[in-house]
N, CA, C and O atoms as CSV, one atom per row, in Angstrom:
chain,resi,resn,atom,element,x,y,z
A,1,UNK,N,N,43.956,110.605,-125.750
A,1,UNK,CA,C,44.054,109.764,-124.582
A,1,UNK,C,C,43.070,108.613,-124.696
A,1,UNK,O,O,41.863,108.809,-124.550
A,2,UNK,N,N,43.561,107.448,-124.950
A,2,UNK,CA,C,42.688,106.295,-125.066
A,2,UNK,C,C,42.635,105.483,-123.785
A,2,UNK,O,O,41.805,104.581,-123.666
A,3,UNK,N,N,43.472,105.770,-122.854
A,3,UNK,CA,C,43.523,105.003,-121.617
A,3,UNK,C,C,42.609,105.642,-120.582
A,3,UNK,O,O,42.756,106.823,-120.268
A,4,UNK,N,N,41.670,104.873,-120.052
A,4,UNK,CA,C,40.720,105.399,-119.082
A,4,UNK,C,C,41.382,105.772,-117.766
A,4,UNK,O,O,40.826,106.575,-117.016
A,5,UNK,N,N,42.557,105.215,-117.457
A,5,UNK,CA,C,43.231,105.505,-116.207
A,5,UNK,C,C,43.819,106.913,-116.184
A,5,UNK,O,O,44.129,107.432,-115.112
A,6,UNK,N,N,43.978,107.544,-117.364
A,6,UNK,CA,C,44.559,108.867,-117.431
A,6,UNK,C,C,43.541,109.973,-117.216
A,6,UNK,O,O,43.887,111.149,-117.328
A,7,UNK,N,N,42.309,109.635,-116.913
A,7,UNK,CA,C,41.272,110.647,-116.784
A,7,UNK,C,C,40.590,110.572,-115.431
A,7,UNK,O,O,40.428,109.500,-114.849
A,8,UNK,N,N,40.195,111.738,-114.950
A,8,UNK,CA,C,39.404,111.824,-113.731
A,8,UNK,C,C,38.074,112.424,-114.139
A,8,UNK,O,O,38.030,113.400,-114.888
A,9,UNK,N,N,37.017,111.859,-113.661
A,9,UNK,CA,C,35.692,112.350,-114.009
A,9,UNK,C,C,35.088,113.031,-112.787
A,9,UNK,O,O,35.102,112.472,-111.690
A,10,UNK,N,N,34.559,114.235,-112.974
A,10,UNK,CA,C,33.993,114.989,-111.870
A,10,UNK,C,C,32.557,114.595,-111.553
A,10,UNK,O,O,32.081,114.915,-110.464
A,11,UNK,N,N,31.857,113.931,-112.429
A,11,UNK,CA,C,30.453,113.572,-112.219
A,11,UNK,C,C,30.339,112.073,-111.987
A,11,UNK,O,O,31.158,111.300,-112.485
A,12,UNK,N,N,29.324,111.660,-111.230
A,12,UNK,CA,C,29.066,110.244,-111.007
A,12,UNK,C,C,28.354,109.656,-112.219
A,12,UNK,O,O,27.725,110.379,-112.992
A,13,UNK,N,N,28.460,108.333,-112.380
A,13,UNK,CA,C,27.759,107.569,-113.409
A,13,UNK,C,C,28.077,108.058,-114.821
A,13,UNK,O,O,27.175,108.231,-115.640
A,14,UNK,N,N,29.349,108.277,-115.099
A,14,UNK,CA,C,29.771,108.650,-116.441
A,14,UNK,C,C,30.519,107.464,-117.032
A,14,UNK,O,O,31.356,106.845,-116.375
A,15,UNK,N,N,30.208,107.168,-118.255
A,15,UNK,CA,C,30.818,106.031,-118.928
A,15,UNK,C,C,31.703,106.560,-120.046
A,15,UNK,O,O,31.285,107.400,-120.843
A,16,UNK,N,N,32.943,106.051,-120.094
A,16,UNK,CA,C,33.875,106.435,-121.149
A,16,UNK,C,C,34.149,105.193,-121.984
A,16,UNK,O,O,34.477,104.132,-121.454
A,17,UNK,N,N,34.009,105.342,-123.295
A,17,UNK,CA,C,34.278,104.192,-124.158
A,17,UNK,C,C,35.776,104.076,-124.400
A,17,UNK,O,O,36.541,104.898,-123.897
A,18,UNK,N,N,36.207,103.089,-125.149
A,18,UNK,CA,C,37.619,102.819,-125.391
A,18,UNK,C,C,38.343,103.948,-126.094
A,18,UNK,O,O,39.563,104.054,-125.975
A,19,UNK,N,N,37.638,104.787,-126.817
A,19,UNK,CA,C,38.264,105.896,-127.530
A,19,UNK,C,C,38.307,107.173,-126.704
A,19,UNK,O,O,38.789,108.202,-127.179
A,20,UNK,N,N,37.820,107.119,-125.497
A,20,UNK,CA,C,37.842,108.298,-124.639
A,20,UNK,C,C,36.622,109.181,-124.777
A,20,UNK,O,O,36.597,110.279,-124.223
A,21,UNK,N,N,35.609,108.732,-125.502
A,21,UNK,CA,C,34.399,109.531,-125.651
A,21,UNK,C,C,33.488,109.308,-124.446
A,21,UNK,O,O,33.418,108.209,-123.896
A,22,UNK,N,N,32.798,110.364,-124.051
A,22,UNK,CA,C,31.908,110.288,-122.906
A,22,UNK,C,C,30.520,109.890,-123.388
A,22,UNK,O,O,29.984,110.466,-124.334
A,23,UNK,N,N,29.954,108.898,-122.721
A,23,UNK,CA,C,28.609,108.435,-123.035
A,23,UNK,C,C,27.703,108.695,-121.837
A,23,UNK,O,O,28.156,108.593,-120.696
A,24,UNK,N,N,26.455,109.023,-122.064
A,24,UNK,CA,C,25.446,109.228,-121.021
A,24,UNK,C,C,25.870,110.255,-119.974
A,24,UNK,O,O,25.706,110.025,-118.776
A,25,UNK,N,N,26.403,111.367,-120.415
A,25,UNK,CA,C,26.851,112.375,-119.459
A,25,UNK,C,C,26.166,113.704,-119.746
A,25,UNK,O,O,25.961,114.083,-120.900
A,26,UNK,N,N,25.819,114.395,-118.680
A,26,UNK,CA,C,25.276,115.732,-118.849
A,26,UNK,C,C,26.216,116.708,-118.157
A,26,UNK,O,O,26.415,116.639,-116.945
A,27,UNK,N,N,26.787,117.611,-118.932
A,27,UNK,CA,C,27.718,118.613,-118.424
A,27,UNK,C,C,28.881,117.982,-117.663
A,27,UNK,O,O,29.251,118.470,-116.595
A,28,UNK,N,N,29.455,116.920,-118.187
A,28,UNK,CA,C,30.582,116.246,-117.546
A,28,UNK,C,C,31.873,116.983,-117.870
A,28,UNK,O,O,32.006,117.605,-118.924
A,29,UNK,N,N,32.802,116.901,-116.961
A,29,UNK,CA,C,34.102,117.522,-117.160
A,29,UNK,C,C,35.163,116.442,-117.069
A,29,UNK,O,O,35.210,115.689,-116.096
A,30,UNK,N,N,36.005,116.366,-118.072
A,30,UNK,CA,C,37.111,115.419,-118.074
A,30,UNK,C,C,38.382,116.226,-117.816
A,30,UNK,O,O,38.657,117.204,-118.511
A,31,UNK,N,N,39.150,115.809,-116.815
A,31,UNK,CA,C,40.359,116.523,-116.436
A,31,UNK,C,C,41.543,115.580,-116.563
A,31,UNK,O,O,41.471,114.418,-116.162
A,32,UNK,N,N,42.603,116.076,-117.108
A,32,UNK,CA,C,43.831,115.306,-117.213
A,32,UNK,C,C,44.397,115.101,-115.802
A,32,UNK,O,O,44.405,116.043,-115.010
A,33,UNK,N,N,44.870,113.894,-115.472
A,33,UNK,CA,C,45.350,113.579,-114.125
A,33,UNK,C,C,46.514,114.495,-113.712
A,33,UNK,O,O,46.571,114.911,-112.555
A,34,UNK,N,N,47.431,114.818,-114.617
A,34,UNK,CA,C,48.562,115.687,-114.282
A,34,UNK,C,C,48.091,117.088,-113.907
A,34,UNK,O,O,48.611,117.685,-112.964
A,35,UNK,N,N,47.125,117.608,-114.627
A,35,UNK,CA,C,46.593,118.930,-114.318
A,35,UNK,C,C,45.856,118.906,-112.980
A,35,UNK,O,O,45.939,119.872,-112.222
A,36,UNK,N,N,45.155,117.847,-112.679
A,36,UNK,CA,C,44.434,117.744,-111.408
A,36,UNK,C,C,45.412,117.721,-110.244
A,36,UNK,O,O,45.129,118.304,-109.198
A,37,UNK,N,N,46.563,117.058,-110.399
A,37,UNK,CA,C,47.568,117.026,-109.345
A,37,UNK,C,C,48.123,118.420,-109.100
A,37,UNK,O,O,48.297,118.823,-107.950
A,38,UNK,N,N,48.401,119.153,-110.156
A,38,UNK,CA,C,48.909,120.517,-110.010
A,38,UNK,C,C,47.875,121.388,-109.320
A,38,UNK,O,O,48.227,122.175,-108.441
A,39,UNK,N,N,46.607,121.269,-109.697
A,39,UNK,CA,C,45.547,122.046,-109.062
A,39,UNK,C,C,45.444,121.704,-107.586
A,39,UNK,O,O,45.263,122.598,-106.760
A,40,UNK,N,N,45.555,120.417,-107.235
A,40,UNK,CA,C,45.465,120.004,-105.838
A,40,UNK,C,C,46.601,120.616,-105.032
A,40,UNK,O,O,46.379,121.077,-103.912
A,41,UNK,N,N,47.819,120.631,-105.580
A,41,UNK,CA,C,48.957,121.185,-104.862
A,41,UNK,C,C,48.821,122.695,-104.691
A,41,UNK,O,O,49.194,123.226,-103.645
A,42,UNK,N,N,48.302,123.392,-105.683
A,42,UNK,CA,C,48.139,124.838,-105.587
A,42,UNK,C,C,47.057,125.200,-104.580
A,42,UNK,O,O,47.152,126.240,-103.928
A,43,UNK,N,N,46.045,124.378,-104.440
A,43,UNK,CA,C,44.926,124.695,-103.568
A,43,UNK,C,C,45.248,124.547,-102.091
A,43,UNK,O,O,44.524,125.107,-101.267
A,44,UNK,N,N,46.290,123.829,-101.712
A,44,UNK,CA,C,46.527,123.604,-100.296
A,44,UNK,C,C,47.813,124.262,-99.813
A,44,UNK,O,O,48.486,123.726,-98.932
A,45,UNK,N,N,48.157,125.395,-100.366
A,45,UNK,CA,C,49.324,126.136,-99.883
A,45,UNK,C,C,49.063,126.789,-98.542
A,45,UNK,O,O,50.011,127.159,-97.850
A,46,UNK,N,N,47.813,126.943,-98.154
A,46,UNK,CA,C,47.485,127.547,-96.874
A,46,UNK,C,C,48.097,126.790,-95.713
A,46,UNK,O,O,48.608,127.406,-94.777
A,47,UNK,N,N,48.058,125.467,-95.754
A,47,UNK,CA,C,48.651,124.653,-94.699
A,47,UNK,C,C,50.153,124.828,-94.618
A,47,UNK,O,O,50.722,124.858,-93.526
A,48,UNK,N,N,50.789,124.942,-95.754
A,48,UNK,CA,C,52.241,125.159,-95.767
A,48,UNK,C,C,52.596,126.514,-95.179
A,48,UNK,O,O,53.598,126.653,-94.478
A,49,UNK,N,N,51.768,127.514,-95.470
A,49,UNK,CA,C,52.017,128.851,-94.932
A,49,UNK,C,C,51.875,128.837,-93.410
A,49,UNK,O,O,52.693,129.429,-92.707
A,50,UNK,N,N,50.847,128.168,-92.903
A,50,UNK,CA,C,50.649,128.083,-91.448
A,50,UNK,C,C,51.837,127.393,-90.798
A,50,UNK,O,O,52.338,127.860,-89.776
A,51,UNK,N,N,52.296,126.287,-91.376
A,51,UNK,CA,C,53.443,125.575,-90.800
A,51,UNK,C,C,54.738,126.384,-90.920
A,51,UNK,O,O,55.611,126.272,-90.059
A,52,UNK,N,N,54.875,127.187,-91.963
A,52,UNK,CA,C,56.053,128.042,-92.107
A,52,UNK,C,C,56.079,129.092,-90.995
A,52,UNK,O,O,57.112,129.318,-90.366
A,53,UNK,N,N,54.932,129.730,-90.763
A,53,UNK,CA,C,54.842,130.726,-89.690
A,53,UNK,C,C,55.106,130.072,-88.335
A,53,UNK,O,O,55.800,130.636,-87.489
A,54,UNK,N,N,54.547,128.878,-88.135
A,54,UNK,CA,C,54.812,128.150,-86.897
A,54,UNK,C,C,56.303,127.869,-86.754
A,54,UNK,O,O,56.850,128.008,-85.660
A,55,UNK,N,N,56.957,127.484,-87.815
A,55,UNK,CA,C,58.394,127.205,-87.765
A,55,UNK,C,C,59.196,128.420,-87.338
A,55,UNK,O,O,60.103,128.313,-86.512
A,56,UNK,N,N,58.864,129.582,-87.902
A,56,UNK,CA,C,59.549,130.817,-87.508
A,56,UNK,C,C,59.339,131.111,-86.024
A,56,UNK,O,O,60.283,131.463,-85.317
A,57,UNK,N,N,58.103,130.966,-85.558
A,57,UNK,CA,C,57.798,131.231,-84.153
A,57,UNK,C,C,58.514,130.244,-83.231
A,57,UNK,O,O,59.047,130.639,-82.194
A,58,UNK,N,N,58.526,128.965,-83.604
A,58,UNK,CA,C,59.189,127.949,-82.780
A,58,UNK,C,C,60.696,128.182,-82.710
A,58,UNK,O,O,61.301,127.996,-81.654
A,59,UNK,N,N,61.302,128.582,-83.812
A,59,UNK,CA,C,62.741,128.860,-83.812
A,59,UNK,C,C,63.042,130.043,-82.901
A,59,UNK,O,O,63.993,130.006,-82.121
A,60,UNK,N,N,62.231,131.090,-83.002
A,60,UNK,CA,C,62.442,132.262,-82.159
A,60,UNK,C,C,62.280,131.914,-80.675
A,60,UNK,O,O,63.097,132.324,-79.850
A,61,UNK,N,N,61.233,131.161,-80.336
A,61,UNK,CA,C,61.036,130.762,-78.942
A,61,UNK,C,C,62.131,129.801,-78.477
A,61,UNK,O,O,62.536,129.833,-77.315
A,62,UNK,N,N,62.604,128.957,-79.376
A,62,UNK,CA,C,63.717,128.058,-79.043
A,62,UNK,C,C,64.988,128.823,-78.740
A,62,UNK,O,O,65.697,128.495,-77.788
A,63,UNK,N,N,65.292,129.855,-79.547
A,63,UNK,CA,C,66.442,130.709,-79.255
A,63,UNK,C,C,66.289,131.356,-77.881
A,63,UNK,O,O,67.236,131.395,-77.096
A,64,UNK,N,N,65.095,131.861,-77.598
A,64,UNK,CA,C,64.864,132.511,-76.305
A,64,UNK,C,C,65.116,131.536,-75.154
A,64,UNK,O,O,65.769,131.881,-74.170
A,65,UNK,N,N,64.598,130.330,-75.286
A,65,UNK,CA,C,64.758,129.314,-74.243
A,65,UNK,C,C,66.235,129.007,-73.995
A,65,UNK,O,O,66.676,128.954,-72.847
A,66,UNK,N,N,66.986,128.809,-75.055
A,66,UNK,CA,C,68.416,128.484,-74.932
A,66,UNK,C,C,69.189,129.676,-74.393
A,66,UNK,O,O,70.054,129.515,-73.532
A,67,UNK,N,N,68.888,130.873,-74.890
A,67,UNK,CA,C,69.590,132.063,-74.395
A,67,UNK,C,C,69.359,132.272,-72.896
A,67,UNK,O,O,70.287,132.603,-72.159
A,68,UNK,N,N,68.122,132.078,-72.457
A,68,UNK,CA,C,67.816,132.254,-71.029
A,68,UNK,C,C,68.511,131.173,-70.194
A,68,UNK,O,O,69.041,131.457,-69.119
A,69,UNK,N,N,68.506,129.929,-70.697
A,69,UNK,CA,C,69.151,128.840,-69.963
A,69,UNK,C,C,70.658,129.031,-69.846
A,69,UNK,O,O,71.255,128.687,-68.825
A,70,UNK,N,N,71.266,129.575,-70.880
A,70,UNK,CA,C,72.716,129.758,-70.875
A,70,UNK,C,C,73.137,131.102,-70.296
A,70,UNK,O,O,74.330,131.376,-70.171
A,71,UNK,N,N,72.168,131.943,-69.942
A,71,UNK,CA,C,72.490,133.239,-69.359
A,71,UNK,C,C,73.104,134.197,-70.352
A,71,UNK,O,O,74.070,134.889,-70.028
A,72,UNK,N,N,72.564,134.250,-71.554
A,72,UNK,CA,C,73.110,135.135,-72.585
A,72,UNK,C,C,72.997,136.595,-72.154
A,72,UNK,O,O,72.108,136.968,-71.388
A,73,UNK,N,N,73.900,137.396,-72.655
A,73,UNK,CA,C,73.949,138.822,-72.323
A,73,UNK,C,C,72.778,139.547,-72.989
A,73,UNK,O,O,72.737,139.625,-74.217
A,74,UNK,N,N,71.816,140.083,-72.209
A,74,UNK,CA,C,70.681,140.782,-72.813
A,74,UNK,C,C,71.074,142.106,-73.462
A,74,UNK,O,O,70.264,142.706,-74.170
A,75,UNK,N,N,72.289,142.566,-73.237
A,75,UNK,CA,C,72.763,143.780,-73.885
A,75,UNK,C,C,73.189,143.557,-75.326
A,75,UNK,O,O,73.345,144.514,-76.084
A,76,UNK,N,N,73.379,142.296,-75.710
A,76,UNK,CA,C,73.738,141.975,-77.092
A,76,UNK,C,C,72.562,142.279,-78.009
A,76,UNK,O,O,71.408,142.044,-77.650
A,77,UNK,N,N,72.855,142.798,-79.184
A,77,UNK,CA,C,71.795,143.199,-80.113
A,77,UNK,C,C,70.868,142.061,-80.513
A,77,UNK,O,O,69.647,142.212,-80.476
A,78,UNK,N,N,71.444,140.917,-80.897
A,78,UNK,CA,C,70.635,139.788,-81.351
A,78,UNK,C,C,69.808,139.216,-80.204
A,78,UNK,O,O,68.628,138.915,-80.381
A,79,UNK,N,N,70.414,139.067,-79.042
A,79,UNK,CA,C,69.701,138.526,-77.876
A,79,UNK,C,C,68.577,139.462,-77.474
A,79,UNK,O,O,67.471,139.011,-77.176
A,80,UNK,N,N,68.844,140.754,-77.462
A,80,UNK,CA,C,67.822,141.743,-77.128
A,80,UNK,C,C,66.666,141.702,-78.131
A,80,UNK,O,O,65.502,141.801,-77.745
A,81,UNK,N,N,66.991,141.555,-79.413
A,81,UNK,CA,C,65.971,141.463,-80.457
A,81,UNK,C,C,65.081,140.235,-80.235
A,81,UNK,O,O,63.856,140.339,-80.293
A,82,UNK,N,N,65.687,139.086,-79.983
A,82,UNK,CA,C,64.925,137.854,-79.754
A,82,UNK,C,C,64.036,137.996,-78.515
A,82,UNK,O,O,62.871,137.599,-78.546
A,83,UNK,N,N,64.565,138.549,-77.440
A,83,UNK,CA,C,63.783,138.732,-76.215
A,83,UNK,C,C,62.592,139.659,-76.444
A,83,UNK,O,O,61.485,139.368,-75.993
A,84,UNK,N,N,62.810,140.756,-77.133
A,84,UNK,CA,C,61.724,141.729,-77.311
A,84,UNK,C,C,60.632,141.205,-78.241
A,84,UNK,O,O,59.448,141.416,-77.978
A,85,UNK,N,N,61.010,140.531,-79.316
A,85,UNK,CA,C,60.008,140.000,-80.246
A,85,UNK,C,C,59.255,138.828,-79.620
A,85,UNK,O,O,58.033,138.741,-79.745
A,86,UNK,N,N,59.961,137.942,-78.958
A,86,UNK,CA,C,59.310,136.746,-78.409
A,86,UNK,C,C,58.451,137.048,-77.186
A,86,UNK,O,O,57.549,136.277,-76.861
A,87,UNK,N,N,58.717,138.151,-76.510
A,87,UNK,CA,C,57.935,138.505,-75.315
A,87,UNK,C,C,56.451,138.660,-75.641
A,87,UNK,O,O,55.600,138.328,-74.816
A,88,UNK,N,N,56.142,139.152,-76.813
A,88,UNK,CA,C,54.747,139.341,-77.238
A,88,UNK,C,C,53.996,138.009,-77.225
A,88,UNK,O,O,52.833,137.949,-76.827
A,89,UNK,N,N,54.661,136.957,-77.659
A,89,UNK,CA,C,54.014,135.649,-77.776
A,89,UNK,C,C,53.950,134.902,-76.442
A,89,UNK,O,O,53.245,133.900,-76.328
A,90,UNK,N,N,54.679,135.381,-75.439
A,90,UNK,CA,C,54.684,134.724,-74.134
A,90,UNK,C,C,53.708,135.333,-73.136
A,90,UNK,O,O,53.474,134.757,-72.073
A,91,UNK,N,N,53.143,136.476,-73.457
A,91,UNK,CA,C,52.255,137.180,-72.519
A,91,UNK,C,C,51.128,136.288,-71.993
A,91,UNK,O,O,50.873,136.314,-70.789
A,92,UNK,N,N,50.435,135.496,-72.828
A,92,UNK,CA,C,49.342,134.674,-72.281
A,92,UNK,C,C,49.802,133.579,-71.323
A,92,UNK,O,O,48.986,133.033,-70.581
A,93,UNK,N,N,51.084,133.251,-71.322
A,93,UNK,CA,C,51.577,132.106,-70.557
A,93,UNK,C,C,52.477,132.495,-69.381
A,93,UNK,O,O,52.956,131.616,-68.665
A,94,UNK,N,N,52.711,133.765,-69.170
A,94,UNK,CA,C,53.689,134.218,-68.162
A,94,UNK,C,C,53.352,133.834,-66.728
A,94,UNK,O,O,54.269,133.522,-65.967
A,95,UNK,N,N,52.114,133.840,-66.328
A,95,UNK,CA,C,51.769,133.627,-64.916
A,95,UNK,C,C,51.455,132.174,-64.572
A,95,UNK,O,O,51.015,131.894,-63.458
A,96,UNK,N,N,51.667,131.261,-65.482
A,96,UNK,CA,C,51.329,129.861,-65.212
A,96,UNK,C,C,52.287,129.262,-64.183
A,96,UNK,O,O,51.844,128.708,-63.178
A,97,UNK,N,N,53.591,129.368,-64.424
A,97,UNK,CA,C,54.613,128.859,-63.500
A,97,UNK,C,C,55.621,129.962,-63.219
A,97,UNK,O,O,55.786,130.886,-64.016
A,98,UNK,N,N,56.289,129.855,-62.082
A,98,UNK,CA,C,57.385,130.768,-61.788
A,98,UNK,C,C,58.647,130.294,-62.501
A,98,UNK,O,O,58.856,129.098,-62.704
A,99,UNK,N,N,59.471,131.247,-62.870
A,99,UNK,CA,C,60.740,130.917,-63.502
A,99,UNK,C,C,61.747,130.489,-62.444
A,99,UNK,O,O,61.768,131.031,-61.339
A,100,UNK,N,N,62.576,129.520,-62.786
A,100,UNK,CA,C,63.625,129.045,-61.880
A,100,UNK,C,C,64.956,129.621,-62.341
A,100,UNK,O,O,65.290,129.560,-63.525
A,101,UNK,N,N,65.713,130.180,-61.404
A,101,UNK,CA,C,66.992,130.772,-61.785
A,101,UNK,C,C,68.126,130.194,-60.945
A,101,UNK,O,O,67.941,129.788,-59.798
A,102,UNK,N,N,69.287,130.172,-61.552
A,102,UNK,CA,C,70.509,129.726,-60.885
A,102,UNK,C,C,71.586,130.756,-61.170
A,102,UNK,O,O,71.850,131.100,-62.322
A,103,UNK,N,N,72.202,131.239,-60.106
A,103,UNK,CA,C,73.221,132.285,-60.253
A,103,UNK,C,C,74.596,131.634,-60.328
A,103,UNK,O,O,75.001,130.871,-59.451
A,104,UNK,N,N,75.298,131.965,-61.410
A,104,UNK,CA,C,76.664,131.491,-61.583
A,104,UNK,C,C,77.647,132.589,-61.239
A,104,UNK,O,O,77.267,133.604,-60.655
A,105,UNK,N,N,78.905,132.399,-61.596
A,105,UNK,CA,C,79.933,133.401,-61.303
A,105,UNK,C,C,79.700,134.661,-62.133
A,105,UNK,O,O,79.757,135.775,-61.612
A,106,UNK,N,N,79.439,134.478,-63.417
A,106,UNK,CA,C,79.277,135.636,-64.298
A,106,UNK,C,C,77.861,135.795,-64.844
A,106,UNK,O,O,77.461,136.909,-65.183
A,107,UNK,N,N,77.104,134.723,-64.937
A,107,UNK,CA,C,75.783,134.786,-65.570
A,107,UNK,C,C,74.719,134.205,-64.651
A,107,UNK,O,O,75.013,133.565,-63.642
A,108,UNK,N,N,73.491,134.450,-65.034
A,108,UNK,CA,C,72.355,133.881,-64.320
A,108,UNK,C,C,71.534,133.070,-65.311
A,108,UNK,O,O,70.996,133.611,-66.278
A,109,UNK,N,N,71.441,131.766,-65.061
A,109,UNK,CA,C,70.648,130.890,-65.918
A,109,UNK,C,C,69.196,130.938,-65.458
A,109,UNK,O,O,68.911,130.917,-64.261
A,110,UNK,N,N,68.277,131.002,-66.430
A,110,UNK,CA,C,66.866,131.140,-66.111
A,110,UNK,C,C,66.067,130.142,-66.937
A,110,UNK,O,O,66.169,130.112,-68.164
A,111,UNK,N,N,65.277,129.328,-66.256
A,111,UNK,CA,C,64.383,128.402,-66.953
A,111,UNK,C,C,62.990,129.000,-66.935
A,111,UNK,O,O,62.402,129.205,-65.873
A,112,UNK,N,N,62.467,129.279,-68.123
A,112,UNK,CA,C,61.116,129.827,-68.262
A,112,UNK,C,C,60.170,128.736,-68.757
A,112,UNK,O,O,60.142,128.452,-69.955
A,113,UNK,N,N,59.401,128.124,-67.872
A,113,UNK,CA,C,58.440,127.118,-68.326
A,113,UNK,C,C,57.397,127.709,-69.270
A,113,UNK,O,O,56.830,126.990,-70.093
A,114,UNK,N,N,57.141,128.996,-69.161
A,114,UNK,CA,C,56.159,129.627,-70.045
A,114,UNK,C,C,56.584,129.532,-71.509
A,114,UNK,O,O,55.734,129.439,-72.393
A,115,UNK,N,N,57.882,129.555,-71.770
A,115,UNK,CA,C,58.369,129.424,-73.149
A,115,UNK,C,C,58.084,128.027,-73.686
A,115,UNK,O,O,57.657,127.879,-74.831
A,116,UNK,N,N,58.313,127.020,-72.886
A,116,UNK,CA,C,58.055,125.634,-73.313
A,116,UNK,C,C,56.562,125.419,-73.547
A,116,UNK,O,O,56.162,124.805,-74.536
A,117,UNK,N,N,55.750,125.926,-72.638
A,117,UNK,CA,C,54.298,125.789,-72.782
A,117,UNK,C,C,53.824,126.520,-74.031
A,117,UNK,O,O,52.983,126.004,-74.767
A,118,UNK,N,N,54.356,127.722,-74.277
A,118,UNK,CA,C,53.978,128.486,-75.464
A,118,UNK,C,C,54.327,127.725,-76.738
A,118,UNK,O,O,53.541,127.719,-77.686
A,119,UNK,N,N,55.484,127.086,-76.775
A,119,UNK,CA,C,55.887,126.331,-77.959
A,119,UNK,C,C,54.915,125.193,-78.241
A,119,UNK,O,O,54.539,124.963,-79.390
A,120,UNK,N,N,54.510,124.486,-77.199
A,120,UNK,CA,C,53.574,123.366,-77.366
A,120,UNK,C,C,52.196,123.871,-77.785
A,120,UNK,O,O,51.581,123.317,-78.696
A,121,UNK,N,N,51.714,124.916,-77.126
A,121,UNK,CA,C,50.368,125.437,-77.428
A,121,UNK,C,C,50.306,125.978,-78.848
A,121,UNK,O,O,49.347,125.700,-79.568
A,122,UNK,N,N,51.308,126.742,-79.267
A,122,UNK,CA,C,51.294,127.284,-80.630
A,122,UNK,C,C,51.393,126.175,-81.675
A,122,UNK,O,O,50.793,126.290,-82.744
A,123,UNK,N,N,52.124,125.121,-81.395
A,123,UNK,CA,C,52.187,123.987,-82.333
A,123,UNK,C,C,50.821,123.307,-82.450
A,123,UNK,O,O,50.396,122.941,-83.546
A,124,UNK,N,N,50.143,123.141,-81.324
A,124,UNK,CA,C,48.802,122.536,-81.362
A,124,UNK,C,C,47.798,123.427,-82.086
A,124,UNK,O,O,46.948,122.931,-82.825
A,125,UNK,N,N,47.890,124.720,-81.881
A,125,UNK,CA,C,46.985,125.653,-82.579
A,125,UNK,C,C,47.223,125.590,-84.088
A,125,UNK,O,O,46.266,125.539,-84.860
A,126,UNK,N,N,48.477,125.594,-84.513
A,126,UNK,CA,C,48.786,125.523,-85.946
A,126,UNK,C,C,48.289,124.220,-86.539
A,126,UNK,O,O,47.711,124.210,-87.626
A,127,UNK,N,N,48.510,123.113,-85.831
A,127,UNK,CA,C,48.031,121.819,-86.312
A,127,UNK,C,C,46.505,121.843,-86.458
A,127,UNK,O,O,45.965,121.345,-87.446
A,128,UNK,N,N,45.819,122.421,-85.478
A,128,UNK,CA,C,44.365,122.509,-85.532
A,128,UNK,C,C,43.878,123.364,-86.690
A,128,UNK,O,O,42.888,123.023,-87.336
A,129,UNK,N,N,44.557,124.465,-86.959
A,129,UNK,CA,C,44.180,125.324,-88.083
A,129,UNK,C,C,44.334,124.588,-89.401
A,129,UNK,O,O,43.457,124.662,-90.262
A,130,UNK,N,N,45.452,123.873,-89.567
A,130,UNK,CA,C,45.677,123.133,-90.811
A,130,UNK,C,C,44.639,122.020,-90.969
A,130,UNK,O,O,44.140,121.798,-92.072
A,131,UNK,N,N,44.311,121.321,-89.888
A,131,UNK,CA,C,43.283,120.275,-89.955
A,131,UNK,C,C,41.929,120.868,-90.318
A,131,UNK,O,O,41.193,120.293,-91.119
A,132,UNK,N,N,41.596,122.019,-89.731
A,132,UNK,CA,C,40.330,122.675,-90.042
A,132,UNK,C,C,40.278,123.095,-91.506
A,132,UNK,O,O,39.248,122.951,-92.164
A,133,UNK,N,N,41.386,123.611,-92.007
A,133,UNK,CA,C,41.454,123.982,-93.429
A,133,UNK,C,C,41.254,122.757,-94.306
A,133,UNK,O,O,40.562,122.825,-95.322
A,134,UNK,N,N,41.853,121.644,-93.923
A,134,UNK,CA,C,41.705,120.415,-94.706
A,134,UNK,C,C,40.262,119.926,-94.682
A,134,UNK,O,O,39.746,119.469,-95.702
A,135,UNK,N,N,39.616,120.016,-93.540
A,135,UNK,CA,C,38.217,119.592,-93.441
A,135,UNK,C,C,37.336,120.484,-94.309
A,135,UNK,O,O,36.448,119.997,-95.010
A,136,UNK,N,N,37.583,121.783,-94.259
A,136,UNK,CA,C,36.780,122.716,-95.038
A,136,UNK,C,C,36.971,122.520,-96.537
A,136,UNK,O,O,36.060,122.773,-97.325
A,137,UNK,N,N,38.157,122.069,-96.924
A,137,UNK,CA,C,38.441,121.833,-98.346
A,137,UNK,C,C,38.058,120.423,-98.776
A,137,UNK,O,O,38.164,120.087,-99.956
A,138,UNK,N,N,37.619,119.602,-97.845
A,138,UNK,CA,C,37.212,118.247,-98.180
A,138,UNK,C,C,38.359,117.308,-98.479
A,138,UNK,O,O,38.231,116.413,-99.314
A,139,UNK,N,N,39.473,117.503,-97.807
A,139,UNK,CA,C,40.640,116.644,-98.025
A,139,UNK,C,C,40.816,115.713,-96.851
A,139,UNK,O,O,40.361,115.988,-95.741
A,140,UNK,N,N,41.488,114.596,-97.116
A,140,UNK,CA,C,41.804,113.681,-96.008
A,140,UNK,C,C,43.261,113.850,-95.627
A,140,UNK,O,O,43.973,114.643,-96.244
A,141,UNK,N,N,43.719,113.117,-94.615
A,141,UNK,CA,C,45.078,113.272,-94.093
A,141,UNK,C,C,46.152,112.970,-95.122
A,141,UNK,O,O,47.212,113.594,-95.089
A,142,UNK,N,N,45.919,112.040,-96.030
A,142,UNK,CA,C,46.945,111.642,-96.992
A,142,UNK,C,C,47.166,112.713,-98.058
A,142,UNK,O,O,48.191,112.689,-98.738
A,143,UNK,N,N,46.235,113.649,-98.222
A,143,UNK,CA,C,46.364,114.678,-99.237
A,143,UNK,C,C,47.044,115.921,-98.725
A,143,UNK,O,O,47.279,116.852,-99.496
A,144,UNK,N,N,47.375,115.969,-97.419
A,144,UNK,CA,C,48.012,117.156,-96.858
A,144,UNK,C,C,49.477,116.975,-96.984
A,144,UNK,O,O,50.243,117.849,-96.579
């Protein structure tokens, strides 16, 4: 590698001559730019995992919100599963607002503001966790 642009130097005040040799360096490390990019991508999978978990939670809460609004049959297996799993995540938000219901001919539509609030709060918590991870790893916003 004779091109200085293809190298990243981990130490300050290191001089590389035209042939790629290091001058005036003590314990310097030269890293290939392609390898450094791969290392950077592998090191920040934590943020992707947090956003993946958030995505699963948001989808589940979104299903619950739509099912309640449309008056889905709670006796259905899938609807019952969504209600039972999502109830755990709504416990901290249940007493904030009362639910509004409208009775139709066959179904009862229910608006749960606690579900909407939970979706927003969990998204903010996930965003905060990812930002904290980035700060702890010394990364800026463009590297996430």
